[in-house]
C-alpha positions in Angstrom: -22.8 3.3 20.8 -22.6 7.0 21.7 -21.9 10.2 20.1 -18.0 9.9 21.4 -17.7 6.3 20.2 -19.1 7.2 17.0 -16.4 9.7 16.5 -13.7 7.0 17.0 -15.0 4.3 15.2 -13.8 3.2 12.1 -13.9 0.4 9.5 -12.1 -3.3 9.5 -13.3 -4.7 6.7 -17.2 -4.6 6.9 -17.1 -4.2 10.4 -16.6 -1.4 12.9 -14.3 -0.7 15.7 -13.3 1.6 17.7 -10.3 3.4 16.1 -7.2 2.4 18.5 -8.5 -1.4 18.3 -8.2 -1.1 13.9 -4.0 -1.0 14.2 -3.6 -4.0 16.5 -6.0 -6.0 14.4 -4.5 -5.0 10.7 -1.1 -5.8 12.6 -2.7 -9.2 13.5 -3.4 -10.0 9.9 -0.1 -9.3 8.5 1.7 -10.9 10.8 -0.7 -14.2 10.1 0.3 -13.8 6.2 3.6 -12.2 6.5 5.5 -15.9 5.7 3.2 -16.7 2.8 2.2 -13.0 1.5 4.2 -13.3 -1.7 3.0 -17.1 -2.7 -0.4 -15.6 -2.3 -0.2 -12.5 -4.1 1.0 -14.8 -6.8 -1.8 -17.0 -6.2 -4.6 -15.1 -6.0 -3.3 -12.1 -8.4 -2.7 -15.2 -11.1 1.1 -13.4 -11.3 -0.7 -9.8 -12.4 0.6 -8.1 -9.1 3.7 -8.3 -10.6 2.6 -6.3 -13.7 1.1 -3.7 -11.8 4.3 -3.4 -9.7 6.4 -3.3 -13.1 3.9 -0.6 -14.1 4.5 1.3 -11.5 8.0 1.4 -11.6 8.3 2.6 -15.0 6.1 5.5 -14.3 8.4 6.2 -11.1 11.1 6.7 -13.4 13.6 6.8 -10.5 17.3 8.2 -11.8 20.8 8.0 -10.2 21.2 9.9 -7.2 17.2 10.3 -6.3 16.0 10.0 -2.8 12.7 7.4 -2.2 10.8 6.8 0.3 8.2 3.3 -0.2 5.4 3.0 2.4 4.3 -0.2 3.6 6.8 -1.8 1.3 6.0 -5.2 2.9 8.5 -7.9 1.5 10.5 -5.1 -0.7 9.3 -5.6 -4.0 9.5 -1.6 -5.5 11.8 -0.7 -2.9 14.6 -3.3 -4.1 13.4 -2.1 -8.2 13.9 1.4 -6.8 17.1 0.8 -5.2 18.6 -0.7 -8.9 18.1 2.1 -10.4 18.7 5.3 -7.8 22.3 3.4 -8.0 24.8 4.0 -5.4 24.3 7.9 -5.4 20.4 7.3 -4.6 18.7 7.0 -1.0 15.9 4.2 -0.8 14.2 3.8 2.4 11.9 0.7 3.2 9.7 1.2 5.6 6.7 -0.7 7.3 4.6 -0.4 10.2 4.3 -4.1 10.5 7.5 -5.5 12.1 7.1 -9.2 10.8 6.2 -7.9 7.0 9.3 -5.6 7.6 11.4 -8.8 8.7 10.4 -10.6 5.7 11.7 -7.4 3.4 14.8 -7.0 4.9 15.5 -10.7 4.4 14.6 -10.7 0.9 16.5 -7.4 0.4 20.2 -9.0 1.9 19.5 -12.3 -0.2 19.4 -9.7 -3.5 22.9 -8.0 -2.4 20.9 -4.9 -1.1 21.5 -3.1 2.4 18.7 -0.7 2.2 18.0 1.6 5.3 15.0 0.3 7.1 12.3 1.8 9.7 9.1 0.7 11.5 7.2 3.1 11.5 3.4 5.1 11.1 2.5 6.1 8.0 0.3 8.9 9.6 3.7 10.4 11.7 6.3 9.8 9.4 10.5 10.1 11.2 11.6 11.9 8.2 12.2 15.6 7.7 9.9 17.6 5.3 10.7 18.5 1.8 13.6 15.5 1.8 12.3 12.7 -1.1 11.7 13.2 -4.8 9.2 10.1 -4.7 6.9 8.1 -2.2 5.1 5.4 -2.9 2.8 3.2 -1.1 1.6 -0.1 -2.7 -1.6 -1.8 -1.4 -1.1 -0.3 2.0 -2.9 3.1 2.1 -6.2 1.0 2.5 -4.8 -0.7 6.0 -4.8 3.1 7.3 -6.8 4.6 9.7 -6.5 7.8 9.1 -6.0 8.5 5.4 -6.0 12.2 5.2 -3.3 12.5 8.1 -1.0 9.4 6.0 -1.4 11.3 2.8 -0.5 14.8 4.3 2.6 13.0 5.9 3.8 11.9 2.4 3.1 15.4 0.7 5.3 16.4 3.7 8.5 14.7 3.2 8.3 15.3 -0.7 10.2 17.8 -1.9 8.8 20.6 -4.0 7.8 19.0 -7.5 8.2 15.6 -5.8 5.9 13.3 -6.7 3.7 10.5 -4.8 2.5 7.1 -6.1 0.1 5.4 -5.1 -0.9 1.7 -6.1 -4.1 0.0 -4.8 -6.9 -2.1 -5.4 -10.0 0.0 -6.7 -13.6 -0.1 -8.2 -13.7 -2.9 -10.8 -15.4 -2.0 -14.2 -18.8 -2.8 -13.3 -19.8 -5.3 -15.7 -17.2 -8.1 -14.0 -18.2 -6.9 -10.6 -20.5 -10.1 -9.7 -17.5 -12.2 -10.6 -15.1 -10.6 -8.9 -17.2 -10.6 -5.5 -18.0 -14.4 -6.1 -14.1 -14.7 -6.4 -13.2 -12.3 -3.7 -15.5 -13.6 -1.1 -15.5 -17.2 -1.5 -12.5 -18.6 -4.0 -9.9 -16.0 -1.7 -10.8 -16.8 1.6 -10.6 -20.5 0.3 -7.0 -19.8 -0.8 -5.6 -18.5 2.3 -7.0 -21.3 4.3 -5.3 -23.4 1.7 -2.0 -22.0 1.0 -1.5 -19.7 4.6 -3.8 -21.7 6.7 -5.8 -18.4 7.6 -9.4 -17.6 5.8 -10.4 -14.4 7.9 -7.4 -12.7 7.1 -8.1 -13.0 3.4 -11.5 -12.5 3.8 -10.5 -9.3 5.4 -8.3 -8.3 2.5 -11.1 -8.6 0.3 -13.8 -6.8 2.4 -10.7 -4.1 3.0 -10.9 -3.4 -1.0 -14.8 -2.5 -1.1 -14.0 0.3 1.9 -11.5 1.7 0.3 -12.3 5.1 -2.0 -12.3 4.3 -5.6 -10.6 6.3 -8.4 -12.4 9.3 -8.4 -12.5 10.1 -4.6 -8.7 8.9 -3.8 -7.7 11.4 -6.3 -9.5 14.2 -4.7 -8.3 13.1 -1.3 -4.9 13.6 -2.8 -5.8 16.8 -4.1 -6.8 17.9 -0.6 -3.6 16.8 0.8 -1.7 19.2 -1.6 -1.0 17.3 -4.5 -1.5 19.2 -7.7 -2.2 16.9 -11.4 -3.3 13.9 -9.8 -4.1 11.4 -12.6 -5.0 7.6 -12.4 -4.8 4.8 -14.4 -7.0 1.8 -14.2 -5.1 -1.4 -14.2 -7.1 -4.9 -15.2 -10.0 -3.4 -15.8 -9.8 -1.3 -12.5 -9.3 -4.1 -10.3 -6.3 -2.1 -9.6 -5.6 1.4 -9.9 -2.2 3.4 -10.0 -2.4 7.4 -8.4 -0.1 9.6 -9.3 0.0 13.5 -7.7 3.0 16.3 -7.7 3.4 18.4 -4.8 2.8 21.8 -5.1 
């Protein structure tokens, strides 16, 4: 690999790929798992993802009339909860870079009687004006983004001064539990993916992508570098997951 190739290389799980390939590969993963995404989340987290999201909603403290942007919102769990709290005077957007996931989210919201604005877009180039939203959230999506610094900068841009960013993401587990967690992630999880979603490779990638994601302290520093103040994080389930919260200067 020459110097130019090294500059454009990034990780796709544990593999090194050209940046131009990563988006296509990630899209392939979520195209494959979209229809079974919620079922797999329940199975592989033993339902804990619902607890983590409920904690995120409480920390968000969305009030009537607020403007909220849910990035990489997938099947719409957070967007639904935010919309119910923002009310008729609020504005809640559901966005995702993946059309298959966004379609599932749209259908689930329709089934709940909600008609929210949707946008298929790249978090690194958000199609929204600056200083517009009171709250931006991204749940289990940041680790799949090629340029996390650029995505965080865009999230900061579209927030109003004093607005907050919430990042819910798999993180670094408490070290004594790491061997057991690794065994589950690299043996049980792909097996579950094969049995339930008919796709072991995608869930092996998801396990690998968690290990490549910045740990709690590093992600907090990235958020600070992107222009967020008072950054704090909450470890959930011994650090399997963490919620980072930052406020725009």
